[in-house]
N, C-alpha and C positions, 0 to 999 in steps of 0.2 A: 303254239303260240305263243308260250311262255319264253324264249327264249328271246326271242321278238319286244316283248313285253318289258323286261327286265331292263334296257338301260332303258329306258321313257322313264320305268319306275324310281331310277335315281337320279332323273333330273326334279322329281317333285318333293316338293318340302311339306313333311306329314307332324300334323301337330294334335298331338295328345287331344281332347279338351278333357277325358276324364282322369290322366296323370298331371297335369296340370290344376286342376280347381278341384277335384272333392274333397282336398283336404280341408279347401275354404267355404266349401256347402255340401256333404257329406251327402245326402240325400236329394239334392236338386241336380236332375240331372239336365232340363232345364239351362239355370245357371253356366253350372260346364261349358254348354255349346256358346250361348251367348255370350260369357269372356271368353270366351276363345275365338267367336267371330271377329269380337270387339276390341282383343289385343290387335287383331290382324291389320282392321280399319283406323287402327292408328297410324300405322305405319306407312300408311296412304293416303294421297293430297284428297284432304278434305272440300274442293273445290271444281273440280275435275270433275266430268261429264262420266257418269260411272257406270258401266251394262254390268250387273252383278249377280252371277249366275249360280247357283248352288245346290249338286247336287245328293242327291241322301237320301238312307233309311229310314228315315222317323222323322217322325214332325217337329222335332228336337233344332234340326238344324235346319225346317223349313224357318222357325219362328224367329232362329237366332239370326238368319239372312233378315229376311225382313228385319229383324232391329238392326242390324248391321247399315241395309239400307235409309234408316231413317235419318240417320248418324249424317247423311250426304247431304251437301247442298246439292248437288240434284243428281237423283238415281235412279235406273232402272232397275228392279229386281226380279230376276226369274227363277224359279223353283223348279227341279225337277224330282217330282218323288215316286223312287220306284220303290219296290216292295219287300216288306220287312222278312228280313231272313230266308233268302232265296236257294236253293241248288245253285249250285256252280254253274250248270247252262244256262238255268235260270238269268242267274245275275251275268253271265255272255252276254244273253240274249239281249237282256235291256240296257246295259251298255251297249253294243252294236245299234239299236236301235235310236237312244241317245247321240251317239257318233254321226250317226244320219240324219238324224233333225238338232247341229249343234249349229250348222253357219243360220238354217232358217233361227234358232233362238237367239243366235247373236245380233240376227242384222235384225228382227223383230227391235219397232222403236217404242215400246206400249210394254209394261210388269206382263207376264205368262203365270200361273200354277200350274205345272201340268206332272198328274201323276198316275203314273202306270199302276193298273190296275194286276193285268194276266195280261200274256201273252198268247197269240193264236201257233197250236201245232199244226194246224191246219186247215183247207177247209170246212172237214167235218169241227171241225170247234166250237 
């Protein structure tokens, strides 16, 4: 499946909050994330109805998404918190679950806070 993913990854802009903001906020991970999200937000139309969906594995991303949403005139913030430090197999399963539900998440007309705690391996889990 990796060869299929590579072309998709080439279309994604990767923003490193740490490399961009660590020098300004050496010990404040929250600020790295918040500043990165707010910098992205400045590039967007502040008055458009915004459906903001954040997917990440830390509370820092979830908090930054909320801060970003607060800056829009009309935003519906939806966060999906993955498990921290998953194995590659767990991450793949989590992302598969998010992908299956992505349309429903996008179409929800209200804020959402989704947290994936663990995935079942089978009926006996």
